[in-house]
C-alpha positions in Angstrom: 51.0 -15.8 2.4 48.3 -16.4 -0.9 46.6 -18.8 1.5 46.1 -16.3 4.5 44.9 -13.9 2.1 43.0 -16.6 0.4 41.4 -17.5 4.2 40.4 -13.8 4.8 38.9 -12.8 1.9 36.4 -16.4 2.3 36.1 -15.0 5.7 35.0 -12.0 5.0 32.4 -13.5 2.0 30.9 -15.7 4.7 30.3 -12.7 6.8 29.1 -10.2 4.9 26.6 -13.4 3.4 25.3 -14.5 6.6 24.6 -10.1 7.5 22.5 -10.2 4.5 20.8 -13.4 5.5 19.9 -11.5 9.2 19.3 -8.3 7.6 16.6 -10.0 5.6 15.6 -13.3 7.0 16.3 -12.2 10.4 17.8 -14.0 13.4 17.1 -18.1 13.7 17.3 -17.3 17.2 15.0 -15.0 17.4 12.2 -16.7 14.9 12.3 -19.5 17.8 12.2 -17.1 20.4 9.0 -15.2 19.2 7.1 -18.8 18.8 7.6 -19.9 22.0 6.7 -16.3 23.6 3.5 -16.2 21.4 2.5 -19.3 22.8 3.0 -18.4 26.5 1.4 -14.8 25.4 -2.1 -16.7 24.2 -2.4 -18.8 26.7 -1.8 -15.6 29.1 -4.2 -13.1 27.4 -7.1 -15.5 25.8 -6.7 -18.9 28.0 -6.2 -20.0 24.5 -3.4 -23.3 23.7 -2.1 -23.0 20.4 0.4 -24.0 18.3 3.3 -22.4 16.2 3.2 -23.2 12.3 5.8 -21.0 11.4 7.1 -17.2 11.6 8.7 -14.2 9.6 10.6 -11.4 10.0 10.0 -7.9 7.9 13.1 -6.4 7.5 11.5 -2.9 6.8 10.1 -2.6 10.0 12.4 -4.7 11.7 9.2 -6.8 13.1 9.4 -10.4 13.8 5.8 -12.4 13.6 4.8 -15.6 15.0 2.2 -17.4 13.3 -0.1 -20.0 15.6 -3.2 -21.4 15.7 -6.2 -22.5 18.3 -5.4 -26.6 18.6 -9.3 -26.5 19.1 -9.8 -24.9 16.2 -10.2 -27.2 12.9 -9.5 -24.9 10.1 -6.4 -24.1 11.9 -6.9 -20.6 11.3 -3.9 -18.5 11.5 -3.7 -16.1 13.9 -0.3 -13.3 14.3 1.5 -12.1 17.2 3.7 -9.6 15.8 6.5 -8.1 18.4 6.3 -4.8 17.8 6.5 -1.2 19.0 3.4 0.3 21.3 1.4 3.4 21.9 -0.8 3.8 24.7 -4.0 5.2 24.5 -2.6 8.7 24.6 -0.3 7.8 21.3 2.9 8.2 23.5 5.1 5.0 22.2 5.6 2.5 25.3 8.4 0.0 23.8 8.1 -2.9 21.9 6.0 -5.7 22.6 3.7 -9.2 21.4 0.2 -8.2 19.8 -2.0 -10.4 18.3 -4.6 -9.9 15.5 -7.0 -12.0 17.2 -9.6 -9.4 17.2 -10.2 -9.8 13.3 -9.4 -13.7 13.1 -12.2 -14.5 15.4 -14.8 -11.8 14.1 -14.1 -12.4 10.4 -14.7 -16.4 11.4 -17.7 -15.0 13.3 -19.8 -12.7 11.0 -19.0 -15.3 7.8 -20.2 -18.3 9.7 -23.2 -16.1 10.2 -23.5 -15.0 7.3 -23.9 -18.4 5.8 -26.4 -19.7 7.8 -28.6 -16.7 7.1 -27.8 -16.9 3.1 -26.7 -20.2 2.0 -28.1 -20.0 -1.4 -25.3 -17.2 -1.7 -22.5 -19.6 -0.5 -23.4 -22.1 -2.7 -23.1 -20.3 -6.1 -20.9 -22.2 -8.2 -19.8 -18.8 -9.9 -17.7 -17.8 -6.3 -13.9 -18.4 -5.5 -13.9 -16.9 -1.9 -16.3 -15.1 0.2 -14.1 -13.1 3.4 -14.8 -10.7 5.5 -11.9 -8.2 5.6 -10.5 -6.2 8.3 -8.0 -3.0 8.0 -5.1 -4.9 9.6 -4.3 -3.9 13.0 -2.9 -5.7 16.8 -3.9 -5.1 20.2 -1.1 -6.0 22.8 -1.5 -8.1 25.7 -4.0 -5.6 28.1 -5.9 -4.9 25.3 -9.0 -5.9 23.2 -10.8 -8.1 25.4 -14.5 -8.5 25.6 -15.2 -10.7 29.1 -16.9 -13.4 27.5 -15.8 -17.0 27.4 -16.6 -19.3 24.0 -17.4 -23.2 24.4 -13.9 -24.3 25.3 -13.0 -21.4 28.1 -11.4 -19.4 25.6 -11.5 -15.4 25.8 -13.1 -13.6 23.0 -12.1 -10.6 22.1 -14.3 -7.0 21.8 -15.5 -6.7 18.2 -13.2 -4.7 16.0 -15.2 -0.4 15.7 -13.8 -0.5 12.2 -16.1 -1.4 9.8 -15.7 -4.8 7.7 -15.9 -5.1 4.7 -18.0 -8.9 2.5 -15.4 -9.8 -0.3 -16.3 -12.0 -2.6 -13.9 -13.2 -5.9 -15.3 -14.9 -8.9 -14.6 -17.4 -11.0 -16.2 -16.1 -14.1 -15.5 -12.7 -15.8 -18.8 -11.3 -15.1 -21.1 -10.5 -11.8 -24.1 -12.5 -12.5 -27.8 -12.3 -12.2 -27.7 -15.1 -9.9 -25.4 -13.6 -7.4 -26.6 -10.2 -8.4 -29.8 -11.3 -6.7 -28.4 -13.0 -3.7 -26.7 -9.7 -3.3 -29.4 -7.7 -3.4 -31.0 -9.8 -0.3 -27.9 -9.3 1.9 -27.6 -5.6 1.1 -31.1 -4.8 1.7 -30.6 -6.0 4.9 -27.7 -4.8 6.0 -29.7 -1.2 5.2 -32.9 -2.4 7.2 -30.5 -3.5 10.3 -28.7 -0.9 10.2 -25.7 -3.6 10.1 -23.3 -2.7 7.3 -20.5 -3.7 5.9 -18.5 -2.4 3.1 -19.1 -4.6 -0.4 -16.8 -5.4 -2.3 -17.4 -7.8 -5.9 -14.3 -9.1 -8.3 -14.5 -10.7 -11.4 -11.8 -13.2 -13.0 -10.0 -10.6 -15.3 -10.8 -10.8 -19.1 -8.1 -10.6 -21.3 -10.3 -10.5 -24.6 -9.1 -12.4 -27.5 -6.1 -11.1 -27.7 -3.4 -11.9 -25.0 -1.7 -8.6 -25.4 -4.7 -6.6 -25.0 -4.8 -4.9 -21.6 -7.0 -6.8 -19.3 -10.3 -5.6 -17.6 -12.3 -6.5 -14.1 -15.7 -6.2 -13.6 -16.1 -4.7 -10.4 -18.6 -3.6 -7.5 -17.8 -1.3 -5.0 -19.8 0.1 -2.7 -18.8 1.3 0.7 -20.9 1.2 4.3 -22.4 4.6 4.0 -23.5 4.5 0.6 -25.7 1.4 0.8 -29.0 2.3 -0.4 -32.4 -0.2 -0.7 -31.8 -2.2 -4.1 -35.5 -2.8 -6.0 -34.1 -4.5 -8.7 -30.3 -6.2 -9.8 -30.8 -3.6 -12.6 -30.1 -0.9 -9.6 -27.2 -3.0 -8.2 -25.9 -3.8 -12.3 -25.1 0.3 -12.3 -22.2 -0.1 -9.7 -20.6 -2.3 -11.6 -17.1 -1.1 -12.8 -14.3 -2.1 -15.2 -11.0 -1.2 -14.5 
């Protein structure tokens, strides 16, 4: 009798642990399925050959996500393919389907590469940790988000996002130095003159002062695209820097 009770308890315990695991991590076979379908999806939508590099599960919203990359991309930039609920142009729910963020991946990279060619001195500054072009995250399903153009490999190019991107710069230093501000001033003035603006966000490294127990402060320069204007000197830019 005791042996039977022990077996029942062990089975219940294993079942409970498995239930918790599935609730948090998702079903193993579903991870494999979403990766397989994502490869087929990217080929069908963009004529892109991709390889899967992993998957994840958002237990809060019950969304499986495959992480893939274009096999022709030397940088192997990660493209997310979500198995998520979708809506039509009128906002009506049309059910779960695969959706991708390649629009954001492509245009973030394209804009960053263009900036690097136009402003090489900015990208060479030693104070900079990273320079990224960032968009608010969203995905588009199979029939949506195509421009009709192709890249050199025959992959369909996504339509440019309607949202305004952000030029996001993270620094290694605790100060936003003059050399960076001079380069940034040129970029901002050119954006104003060409009416091709972005939000600008520069974040310095945290400054904890002389004592570790002190609250850290961070120098931040943040100018939204509709607040950009011509800056005639870096002193004008310095007035936009805040500490948080």
